[in-house]
C-alpha positions, 0 to 999 in steps of 0.5 A: 511446480507452479511458476509465478512471475510477479511484475509491477513492484519496484522489486525486493528486498523492499524499502518502502511502498505497498507492492514492494512490501507485499511481494517481500512478504509473499516470498518470505512467508512462503510455505508451499514447496510447489511454488517458484516465484520470479520477481521483476526488479527495477535496475539493480547491481546484479542481472539475476539474484536469489532472495528468500528462495525467489528468483529475482531478475533486473530490468534496466529502465530509461528515465522517460518520465511518467512512461517509465513505469509502463516501459518497466512493465512491458520489458518485464513481460517480455523477459518473462515470456522469453524465460517461459519459452526457453525453459518450457514452463507449464501453465505459468502465472504472470501476476501484474501489480497495477493497471499500467499496461492495459492497451498493450496486453492484446498485443501479447494475447497470442503469445500468452495462449501459445505458452499457456500463460494465465494473467492475474491482475491486481488493480490496486486502488483508483489510480485514475483519481489521483490528484497528481495526474493531469487530465490526459494521464488520468484518462490513460489510467482509466482506459488502461484499467478497462483493458487490464480487466478485459484481458485478465484471467483473474482480477485479485482485489485487496479490498472488497470495495475495489472488487465490487467496483470492478464487478459493477464498472466492468460487468459487461466483461463478466470479470472473474474476481477474487478478494485477498486482502493486504497483510499487517504485522502483529507483535511489538517492536524489537526496539526496547524503550531505552533503545538507542535508535528510539531515544535518538529519534525522540531527542532529534524530533523533540517528542515524548511517548503518547504525546503525539499524533502520527501521520504516515504516507506519501505526500500527495493530494489524495492523502489529504495532507492539506485538510489534516494539517488545517484541522490540526492547526486549528485544534486546541490539542497540546499534543504534537503532530508527527508527519513521516513523509518525503515532501517531494511535491513542491506544488502541494507544499506551496498550496498548503503553506498558502492556506495553513501557516503550519511552520509557525506551529511548534506542534507540527513536525515534518520528520522525513521518512523512516526506513528502519522498520522496527523503529517505525513500528516503535514510533507507531506504538508510542503515538497517542493516535494515528490520523489517516487521510487516504481516500483512493486506494484499496486496503492501505498498508500504513493503515493496517500497520497503524491498526496493529500498533497504535491505540487510536486510529482516526480515519477518513470516512471512506469505504476502503477505510471503514472496511478495515477499521469497522467499529475499532476506529474513529472516523472524520470527514472533509467538512471543516471542523470534523477532524478538529472535533475528533482530535478534541474528543480523542484527547479526552478519552479515558485510559480504559476507552483507549485500551478498548479501541486498541484491543479492537484494532489489533483483533481486526488485524489478527482476524482478517489481515495477517500475512500468514493468512494472506499468503496462504490464500495466495498459495492456494490460488496460484497452485490451482490450474483453473481460473476461479 
């Protein structure tokens, strides 16, 4: 039996978030009878519980600000090592999601070697570039990334651009890397056109099918909300802009309001978060187009979900997004007027042209980003006893 310990996500069952969704899909789509997953969860009612065959263990984390995530990962590693030693588990894998604890990994090196632990790391995106961090935290993230790569047995990247960056930036460590993408869900929402959840949501927010553009993502600077709002506000489109996010960054909110009087525009609608997955899929399916402004991540979950459901996808032109969308998406840059013009162009597309983009987007997901394919690659990797 190959035991795989996963730390770094908030845990399962997932509510919201890329890593949480990934871990849930990894365990729920499991095919191999030779793998046992152990998943760290942040707090929780039960100390230990089962979910989709995975053993989940809870870690209580004190509220210590930005250091909370570092504490969580370190406590989870200690928990894993105690369990591995107690049950004499042979050649386990500890898969660490994100690069938060790089400076601390050397402290565990002797224990890892003694217990035969292999360390796999998913570096996520360029965390050290995120606008929400001050210069000191950005510096820590960059140092931590370097130490994570240096001390990992294998770095699994969900984007080819991230893999290229890791190999180039840290070539002096000769890192062993592997590309396994994130996954997306194919198929229509289970909610019918006359379903009460869908009708209630439409009425509450005053929107009609195919008469709105959609944005889904965290309310952070690197997702370019200010640019997207500014461009949409200046566009002549008659369609609405529906924004699914939690406005929890007051500094960013204040800055946007100073530059874009979007509250005066009845087309622009902040509708909060939607945790109901089937409803969110229904909202995506009925959008005229999806606008994506993420620029520092790897393969972004919300982009794949949009590609699988929304006819037109208007993406910020960065390598991560082009890698996913290729010719099946439309692209804009951060120059003034770029997105505004693209929205105007998209408004004028014929039904035939929209259908062609929709078919292309779904084919991109079907060929390279299904959860079945992603999980199969992970399982083959986990059960191998070598590193590469």
